Short mmCIF file of the C-alpha atoms (twelve columns), coordinates in Angstrom:
data_MODEL
# 
_entry.id   MODEL 
# 
loop_
_atom_site.group_PDB 
_atom_site.id 
_atom_site.type_symbol 
_atom_site.label_atom_id 
_atom_site.label_alt_id 
_atom_site.label_comp_id 
_atom_site.label_asym_id 
_atom_site.label_seq_id 
_atom_site.Cartn_x 
_atom_site.Cartn_y 
_atom_site.Cartn_z 
_atom_site.pdbx_PDB_model_num 
ATOM 1   C CA . MET A 1   -1.347  -26.897 11.929  1 
ATOM 2   C CA . LYS A 2   -2.777  -28.337 8.763   1 
ATOM 3   C CA . LYS A 3   -0.967  -27.575 5.511   1 
ATOM 4   C CA . ILE A 4   -2.042  -28.296 1.970   1 
ATOM 5   C CA . ARG A 5   0.191   -27.608 -1.027  1 
ATOM 6   C CA . ASN A 6   -1.201  -27.542 -4.514  1 
ATOM 7   C CA . SER A 7   -0.995  -25.792 -7.847  1 
ATOM 8   C CA . LEU A 8   -2.105  -22.192 -8.330  1 
ATOM 9   C CA . ILE A 9   -5.147  -23.313 -10.333 1 
ATOM 10  C CA . VAL A 10  -6.360  -25.613 -7.553  1 
ATOM 11  C CA . ILE A 11  -5.710  -23.035 -4.843  1 
ATOM 12  C CA . MET A 12  -7.570  -20.345 -6.745  1 
ATOM 13  C CA . SER A 13  -10.517 -22.734 -7.150  1 
ATOM 14  C CA . VAL A 14  -10.565 -23.325 -3.396  1 
ATOM 15  C CA . PHE A 15  -10.483 -19.629 -2.662  1 
ATOM 16  C CA . ALA A 16  -13.228 -18.933 -5.168  1 
ATOM 17  C CA . LEU A 17  -15.410 -20.751 -2.646  1 
ATOM 18  C CA . THR A 18  -13.820 -19.798 0.669   1 
ATOM 19  C CA . PHE A 19  -11.886 -16.864 -0.850  1 
ATOM 20  C CA . GLY A 20  -8.517  -16.814 0.813   1 
ATOM 21  C CA . MET A 21  -5.276  -16.424 -1.117  1 
ATOM 22  C CA . VAL A 22  -1.739  -17.760 -1.186  1 
ATOM 23  C CA . PRO A 23  2.033   -17.539 0.463   1 
ATOM 24  C CA . SER A 24  4.525   -19.115 3.076   1 
ATOM 25  C CA . GLY A 25  8.274   -18.794 3.666   1 
ATOM 26  C CA . ILE A 26  11.461  -20.277 5.010   1 
ATOM 27  C CA . ALA A 27  12.747  -19.529 8.510   1 
ATOM 28  C CA . HIS A 28  16.462  -19.626 9.265   1 
ATOM 29  C CA . ALA A 29  17.934  -19.813 12.756  1 
ATOM 30  C CA . GLN A 30  20.160  -16.762 12.350  1 
ATOM 31  C CA . GLU A 31  17.853  -14.439 10.465  1 
ATOM 32  C CA . GLN A 32  17.654  -10.909 11.808  1 
ATOM 33  C CA . GLU A 33  15.572  -7.953  10.780  1 
ATOM 34  C CA . PRO A 34  18.062  -5.627  9.028   1 
ATOM 35  C CA . SER A 35  18.493  -2.128  10.367  1 
ATOM 36  C CA . GLY A 36  19.287  -0.541  6.998   1 
ATOM 37  C CA . GLU A 37  22.693  -0.485  5.322   1 
ATOM 38  C CA . SER A 38  22.116  1.870   2.387   1 
ATOM 39  C CA . ASP A 39  20.260  5.069   1.606   1 
ATOM 40  C CA . VAL A 40  17.554  4.478   -0.978  1 
ATOM 41  C CA . LYS A 41  15.591  7.121   -2.838  1 
ATOM 42  C CA . ILE A 42  12.381  6.506   -4.774  1 
ATOM 43  C CA . SER A 43  11.565  9.176   -7.363  1 
ATOM 44  C CA . ASP A 44  9.258   9.753   -10.340 1 
ATOM 45  C CA . HIS A 45  6.650   7.413   -8.846  1 
ATOM 46  C CA . VAL A 46  3.607   7.323   -11.125 1 
ATOM 47  C CA . VAL A 47  0.580   5.057   -10.668 1 
ATOM 48  C CA . THR A 48  -2.331  4.773   -13.105 1 
ATOM 49  C CA . GLU A 49  -5.104  2.202   -13.399 1 
ATOM 50  C CA . ASN A 50  -2.964  -0.257  -15.358 1 
ATOM 51  C CA . GLN A 51  0.620   0.947   -14.932 1 
ATOM 52  C CA . GLU A 52  3.142   1.786   -12.236 1 
ATOM 53  C CA . SER A 53  6.629   3.219   -12.671 1 
ATOM 54  C CA . PHE A 54  9.364   4.655   -10.471 1 
ATOM 55  C CA . THR A 55  13.127  5.100   -10.257 1 
ATOM 56  C CA . LEU A 56  15.073  3.585   -7.376  1 
ATOM 57  C CA . ALA A 57  18.519  5.012   -6.552  1 
ATOM 58  C CA . MET A 58  20.938  3.344   -4.130  1 
ATOM 59  C CA . ASP A 59  24.703  3.604   -3.590  1 
ATOM 60  C CA . GLY A 60  25.230  5.384   -6.899  1 
ATOM 61  C CA . GLU A 61  23.123  2.879   -8.852  1 
ATOM 62  C CA . GLU A 62  19.717  3.557   -10.417 1 
ATOM 63  C CA . VAL A 63  16.983  1.226   -11.620 1 
ATOM 64  C CA . ASP A 64  13.906  2.232   -13.603 1 
ATOM 65  C CA . TYR A 65  10.860  0.072   -12.838 1 
ATOM 66  C CA . LYS A 66  7.755   -0.185  -15.002 1 
ATOM 67  C CA . SER A 67  4.805   -2.526  -14.551 1 
ATOM 68  C CA . THR A 68  1.889   -2.951  -16.953 1 
ATOM 69  C CA . LYS A 69  -1.096  -5.108  -16.018 1 
ATOM 70  C CA . THR A 70  -4.304  -6.432  -17.535 1 
ATOM 71  C CA . GLU A 71  -7.152  -8.252  -15.792 1 
ATOM 72  C CA . ASP A 72  -5.262  -11.562 -15.889 1 
ATOM 73  C CA . SER A 73  -1.568  -10.829 -16.478 1 
ATOM 74  C CA . PHE A 74  1.262   -8.388  -15.901 1 
ATOM 75  C CA . LYS A 75  4.660   -7.497  -17.315 1 
ATOM 76  C CA . ILE A 76  7.422   -5.854  -15.298 1 
ATOM 77  C CA . GLU A 77  10.536  -4.361  -16.845 1 
ATOM 78  C CA . THR A 78  13.558  -3.039  -14.953 1 
ATOM 79  C CA . VAL A 79  16.339  -1.077  -16.643 1 
ATOM 80  C CA . GLU A 80  19.666  -0.393  -14.937 1 
ATOM 81  C CA . GLU A 81  22.120  2.419   -15.627 1 
ATOM 82  C CA . ASN A 82  24.232  0.202   -17.873 1 
ATOM 83  C CA . ASN A 83  21.058  -0.463  -19.916 1 
ATOM 84  C CA . GLU A 84  20.782  -4.022  -18.569 1 
ATOM 85  C CA . VAL A 85  17.119  -4.974  -18.944 1 
ATOM 86  C CA . HIS A 86  15.216  -7.598  -16.944 1 
ATOM 87  C CA . THR A 87  11.666  -8.711  -17.754 1 
ATOM 88  C CA . PHE A 88  9.138   -10.468 -15.525 1 
ATOM 89  C CA . THR A 89  5.827   -11.783 -16.894 1 
ATOM 90  C CA . TYR A 90  2.986   -13.709 -15.297 1 
ATOM 91  C CA . SER A 91  -0.474  -14.909 -16.335 1 
ATOM 92  C CA . LYS A 92  -3.202  -15.693 -13.821 1 
ATOM 93  C CA . GLY A 93  -3.454  -19.436 -13.188 1 
ATOM 94  C CA . ASP A 94  0.221   -20.184 -13.876 1 
ATOM 95  C CA . ASP A 95  2.422   -21.783 -11.220 1 
ATOM 96  C CA . TYR A 96  5.505   -19.984 -12.503 1 
ATOM 97  C CA . MET A 97  6.737   -16.518 -13.441 1 
ATOM 98  C CA . MET A 98  8.909   -15.932 -16.500 1 
ATOM 99  C CA . ILE A 99  12.073  -14.035 -15.530 1 
ATOM 100 C CA . ASP A 100 14.355  -13.132 -18.435 1 
ATOM 101 C CA . GLY A 101 13.008  -16.112 -20.375 1 
ATOM 102 C CA . GLU A 102 13.424  -18.566 -17.477 1 
ATOM 103 C CA . LYS A 103 10.494  -20.313 -15.783 1 
ATOM 104 C CA . VAL A 104 10.748  -19.614 -12.055 1 
ATOM 105 C CA . SER A 105 8.374   -21.594 -9.846  1 
ATOM 106 C CA . VAL A 106 5.673   -19.766 -7.918  1 
ATOM 107 C CA . GLU A 107 4.930   -21.980 -4.935  1 
ATOM 108 C CA . ILE A 108 1.486   -21.881 -3.395  1 
ATOM 109 C CA . ASP A 109 0.955   -22.736 0.252   1 
ATOM 110 C CA . TYR A 110 -2.409  -22.899 2.006   1 
ATOM 111 C CA . GLU A 111 -2.739  -23.631 5.680   1 
ATOM 112 C CA . VAL A 112 -5.225  -23.424 8.509   1 
ATOM 113 C CA . GLU A 113 -3.618  -22.166 11.714  1 
ATOM 114 C CA . LYS A 114 -5.333  -24.056 14.506  1 
ATOM 115 C CA . GLU A 115 -4.378  -21.505 17.161  1 
ATOM 116 C CA . LEU A 116 -6.172  -18.753 15.226  1 
ATOM 117 C CA . THR A 117 -9.228  -20.944 14.749  1 
ATOM 118 C CA . ASP A 118 -9.324  -21.862 18.448  1 
ATOM 119 C CA . SER A 119 -8.760  -18.306 19.674  1 
ATOM 120 C CA . SER A 120 -11.715 -16.969 17.707  1 
ATOM 121 C CA . SER A 121 -14.186 -19.724 18.646  1 
ATOM 122 C CA . PRO A 122 -15.326 -18.320 22.053  1 
ATOM 123 C CA . LYS A 123 -15.972 -14.903 20.530  1 
ATOM 124 C CA . LEU A 124 -18.204 -16.410 17.857  1 
ATOM 125 C CA . LEU A 125 -20.687 -17.834 20.375  1 
ATOM 126 C CA . LYS A 126 -22.188 -14.366 20.929  1 
ATOM 127 C CA . ALA A 127 -21.046 -12.844 17.661  1 
ATOM 128 C CA . SER A 128 -22.995 -10.673 15.273  1 
ATOM 129 C CA . ALA A 129 -23.260 -11.679 11.632  1 
ATOM 130 C CA . TRP A 130 -20.435 -9.229  10.773  1 
ATOM 131 C CA . THR A 131 -17.952 -10.609 13.321  1 
ATOM 132 C CA . PRO A 132 -14.829 -11.788 11.409  1 
ATOM 133 C CA . LYS A 133 -14.194 -15.529 11.503  1 
ATOM 134 C CA . TYR A 134 -10.699 -16.782 10.628  1 
ATOM 135 C CA . MET A 135 -10.695 -19.199 7.675   1 
ATOM 136 C CA . SER A 136 -7.157  -19.700 6.386   1 
ATOM 137 C CA . THR A 137 -3.682  -18.329 5.773   1 
ATOM 138 C CA . GLY A 138 -2.331  -18.205 2.254   1 
ATOM 139 C CA . SER A 139 0.913   -17.245 0.554   1 
ATOM 140 C CA . VAL A 140 2.612   -16.795 -2.825  1 
ATOM 141 C CA . LYS A 141 6.267   -17.790 -2.562  1 
ATOM 142 C CA . ILE A 142 9.141   -17.384 -5.001  1 
ATOM 143 C CA . SER A 143 12.872  -18.120 -4.783  1 
ATOM 144 C CA . LYS A 144 15.430  -16.672 -7.185  1 
ATOM 145 C CA . THR A 145 19.175  -16.058 -7.139  1 
ATOM 146 C CA . VAL A 146 19.731  -12.339 -7.629  1 
ATOM 147 C CA . LYS A 147 22.921  -10.646 -8.800  1 
ATOM 148 C CA . THR A 148 21.632  -7.212  -9.729  1 
ATOM 149 C CA . LEU A 149 19.477  -4.566  -8.120  1 
ATOM 150 C CA . GLY A 150 17.136  -4.728  -11.117 1 
ATOM 151 C CA . THR A 151 16.479  -8.434  -10.567 1 
ATOM 152 C CA . LEU A 152 15.696  -7.971  -6.873  1 
ATOM 153 C CA . VAL A 153 13.355  -5.076  -7.615  1 
ATOM 154 C CA . GLY A 154 11.516  -7.145  -10.230 1 
ATOM 155 C CA . VAL A 155 11.208  -10.285 -8.103  1 
ATOM 156 C CA . ILE A 156 9.733   -8.391  -5.139  1 
ATOM 157 C CA . GLY A 157 7.432   -6.403  -7.407  1 
ATOM 158 C CA . GLY A 158 6.369   -9.599  -9.161  1 
ATOM 159 C CA . ALA A 159 5.444   -11.437 -5.955  1 
ATOM 160 C CA . ILE A 160 3.318   -8.513  -4.772  1 
ATOM 161 C CA . SER A 161 1.730   -8.199  -8.223  1 
ATOM 162 C CA . ILE A 162 0.756   -11.893 -8.285  1 
ATOM 163 C CA . ALA A 163 -1.095  -11.499 -4.988  1 
ATOM 164 C CA . ALA A 164 -2.775  -8.302  -6.205  1 
ATOM 165 C CA . LEU A 165 -3.740  -9.928  -9.509  1 
ATOM 166 C CA . SER A 166 -5.382  -12.748 -7.582  1 
ATOM 167 C CA . GLY A 167 -7.645  -10.393 -5.640  1 
ATOM 168 C CA . VAL A 168 -5.649  -9.340  -2.576  1 
ATOM 169 C CA . THR A 169 -6.130  -5.574  -2.312  1 
ATOM 170 C CA . ILE A 170 -2.796  -3.817  -1.813  1 
ATOM 171 C CA . ALA A 171 -2.105  -0.075  -1.796  1 
ATOM 172 C CA . SER A 172 -0.626  1.356   -4.999  1 
ATOM 173 C CA . SER A 173 2.445   2.544   -3.106  1 
ATOM 174 C CA . ALA A 174 3.199   -0.903  -1.654  1 
ATOM 175 C CA . ILE A 175 5.601   -2.092  -4.350  1 
ATOM 176 C CA . ALA A 176 7.796   1.017   -4.366  1 
ATOM 177 C CA . ASN A 177 7.845   1.253   -0.565  1 
ATOM 178 C CA . THR A 178 8.581   -2.448  -0.058  1 
ATOM 179 C CA . VAL A 179 11.305  -2.565  -2.702  1 
ATOM 180 C CA . GLY A 180 12.943  0.521   -1.217  1 
ATOM 181 C CA . HIS A 181 12.787  -0.861  2.325   1 
ATOM 182 C CA . TRP A 182 14.283  -4.213  1.348   1 
ATOM 183 C CA . ALA A 183 17.035  -2.846  -0.911  1 
ATOM 184 C CA . SER A 184 18.082  -0.425  1.810   1 
ATOM 185 C CA . ALA A 185 18.122  -3.170  4.416   1 
ATOM 186 C CA . VAL A 186 20.331  -5.669  2.592   1 
ATOM 187 C CA . GLY A 187 22.719  -3.259  0.849   1 
ATOM 188 C CA . LEU A 188 24.027  -3.308  -2.713  1 
ATOM 189 C CA . GLY A 189 27.088  -5.399  -1.825  1 
ATOM 190 C CA . THR A 190 24.910  -8.269  -0.614  1 
ATOM 191 C CA . ILE A 191 22.678  -8.060  -3.679  1 
ATOM 192 C CA . ILE A 192 25.458  -8.290  -6.287  1 
ATOM 193 C CA . ALA A 193 27.155  -11.178 -4.442  1 
ATOM 194 C CA . GLY A 194 24.589  -13.523 -6.018  1 
ATOM 195 C CA . PHE A 195 22.663  -15.054 -3.128  1 
ATOM 196 C CA . ALA A 196 19.223  -16.689 -3.328  1 
ATOM 197 C CA . PHE A 197 16.322  -14.420 -2.416  1 
ATOM 198 C CA . ASN A 198 13.401  -16.267 -0.820  1 
ATOM 199 C CA . GLY A 199 10.297  -14.113 -0.780  1 
ATOM 200 C CA . LYS A 200 6.591   -14.433 -0.196  1 
ATOM 201 C CA . VAL A 201 3.434   -12.413 0.162   1 
ATOM 202 C CA . GLN A 202 1.326   -13.775 3.009   1 
ATOM 203 C CA . PHE A 203 -2.224  -13.000 4.099   1 
ATOM 204 C CA . LYS A 204 -5.027  -14.255 6.290   1 
ATOM 205 C CA . GLN A 205 -8.546  -14.676 5.000   1 
ATOM 206 C CA . TYR A 206 -11.615 -14.023 7.164   1 
ATOM 207 C CA . ARG A 207 -15.345 -14.550 6.608   1 
ATOM 208 C CA . THR A 208 -18.360 -13.023 8.287   1 
ATOM 209 C CA . THR A 209 -19.758 -15.280 11.005  1 
ATOM 210 C CA . GLY A 210 -23.229 -15.169 9.484   1 
ATOM 211 C CA . LEU A 211 -24.955 -14.286 6.242   1 
ATOM 212 C CA . VAL A 212 -25.161 -10.542 5.599   1 
ATOM 213 C CA . THR A 213 -27.350 -8.510  3.275   1 
ATOM 214 C CA . THR A 214 -25.771 -7.462  -0.011  1 
ATOM 215 C CA . SER A 215 -26.490 -4.276  -1.937  1 
ATOM 216 C CA . TYR A 216 -28.178 -6.356  -4.631  1 
ATOM 217 C CA . GLY A 217 -30.806 -7.982  -2.428  1 
ATOM 218 C CA . LYS A 218 -29.266 -11.290 -1.385  1 
ATOM 219 C CA . ARG A 219 -27.852 -12.655 1.849   1 
ATOM 220 C CA . LEU A 220 -24.342 -14.076 1.491   1 
ATOM 221 C CA . TYR A 221 -21.137 -14.544 3.437   1 
ATOM 222 C CA . ALA A 222 -18.669 -11.687 2.979   1 
ATOM 223 C CA . PHE A 223 -14.896 -12.175 2.947   1 
ATOM 224 C CA . ARG A 224 -11.848 -10.022 3.530   1 
ATOM 225 C CA . TYR A 225 -8.050  -10.271 3.784   1 
ATOM 226 C CA . GLN A 226 -6.132  -9.209  6.883   1 
ATOM 227 C CA . ASP A 227 -2.474  -8.886  7.873   1 
ATOM 228 C CA . ILE A 228 -1.118  -8.813  4.321   1 
ATOM 229 C CA . ARG A 229 2.683   -9.015  4.571   1 
ATOM 230 C CA . ALA A 230 5.773   -9.081  2.337   1 
ATOM 231 C CA . ILE A 231 8.376   -11.432 3.809   1 
ATOM 232 C CA . GLY A 232 11.806  -12.249 2.427   1 
ATOM 233 C CA . THR A 233 15.296  -13.459 3.254   1 
ATOM 234 C CA . LEU A 234 18.647  -12.871 1.575   1 
ATOM 235 C CA . LYS A 235 21.916  -14.140 3.089   1 
ATOM 236 C CA . GLY A 236 20.365  -14.461 6.552   1 
ATOM 237 C CA . LYS A 237 18.810  -11.007 6.489   1 
ATOM 238 C CA . LYS A 238 15.058  -10.926 6.887   1 
ATOM 239 C CA . MET A 239 12.355  -8.506  5.818   1 
ATOM 240 C CA . ASP A 240 8.851   -8.695  7.267   1 
ATOM 241 C CA . LYS A 241 6.774   -5.692  6.221   1 
ATOM 242 C CA . GLN A 242 3.026   -5.331  6.629   1 
ATOM 243 C CA . LEU A 243 1.433   -4.091  3.408   1 
ATOM 244 C CA . LYS A 244 -2.089  -3.796  4.802   1 
ATOM 245 C CA . SER A 245 -3.684  -4.487  8.173   1 
ATOM 246 C CA . VAL A 246 -7.348  -5.023  7.245   1 
ATOM 247 C CA . GLY A 247 -8.903  -5.116  3.786   1 
ATOM 248 C CA . ASN A 248 -12.477 -4.373  2.723   1 
ATOM 249 C CA . TRP A 249 -15.295 -6.886  2.845   1 
ATOM 250 C CA . PHE A 250 -16.304 -8.361  -0.499  1 
ATOM 251 C CA . PHE A 251 -18.745 -10.903 -1.906  1 
ATOM 252 C CA . ASN A 252 -16.998 -13.457 -4.099  1 
ATOM 253 C CA . SER A 253 -14.811 -11.205 -6.281  1 
ATOM 254 C CA . LYS A 254 -16.850 -8.004  -5.882  1 
ATOM 255 C CA . PRO A 255 -15.716 -5.402  -3.311  1 
ATOM 256 C CA . TYR A 256 -18.432 -4.547  -0.797  1 
# 
C-alpha cells in the first residue's frame, strides 16, 4: 500500500486532476462497534441550500446545531441547555479547523490500495468506457478531546462538512443521522469524561476506464466517489457508518 501525506492545498490540487478526496484513521486492538448505550432523538431538522439545523436530545441533555455554508467555507454553532456555545469554522484550502478559537489540525491522507487496483485490472481488459476504475482512497481526519455533547456534535459535523465542501456529495441528512448514531453509541457519560475523539471521513475515488462523451460536446474521463464513510473512535468504541455507497459521475467539478 502506497501512502502519501501532504497539506490540504496539495491534496486538493492532486484531486483536481485525478479527482479523489481525503481521510484515514487510527485502529486500536480493542475497538468494538458499540451497540448503543443511550436513546437519542433528532428533532426540528431543517435543511436549506446553505443552512442545516436540528436539535439533538440525549439522556436529558439537548444541543441545538446550526451550520451555515458558502462556496468555500462554513460555520457551525452548537448551543447546549446551559447556554454553553461552541463554534467551528473552516475555509477551503486550510489544513486546520477553528474550534472555539483554537486551531485544530485537519490531517489529509491519500493512499492507493494495491489490492483494489489489482482486483479491478482483469475486469478492465474487456471493459466498456463507463466501467469504473479504482484510482485512490482519501480521507479527512481530525482529533479533538471532547468534554461536552455540543463539542462532539460539532466535530463530527465539521469533518463531514469539510468533505462535502471539497466536492464529496453527501446526503443532507447525513450529519444529523451520523451524529445521532455516534452519540447514542458512546453514551453521555463517556463523552463528558473528556476523552480524545479520533474521527475521519473516508472515500474511494473511481474514474471511467475510457473517455466518455459529455453533454457539452467533448470526450473526457468522468469521476465519482464510492463507499463514503464516517469513522471514529472514542475510548475504544468505534463507529463506522456508510454515508453513501455510490456517488454520481462528474467531469472535473461539474456533476454529470
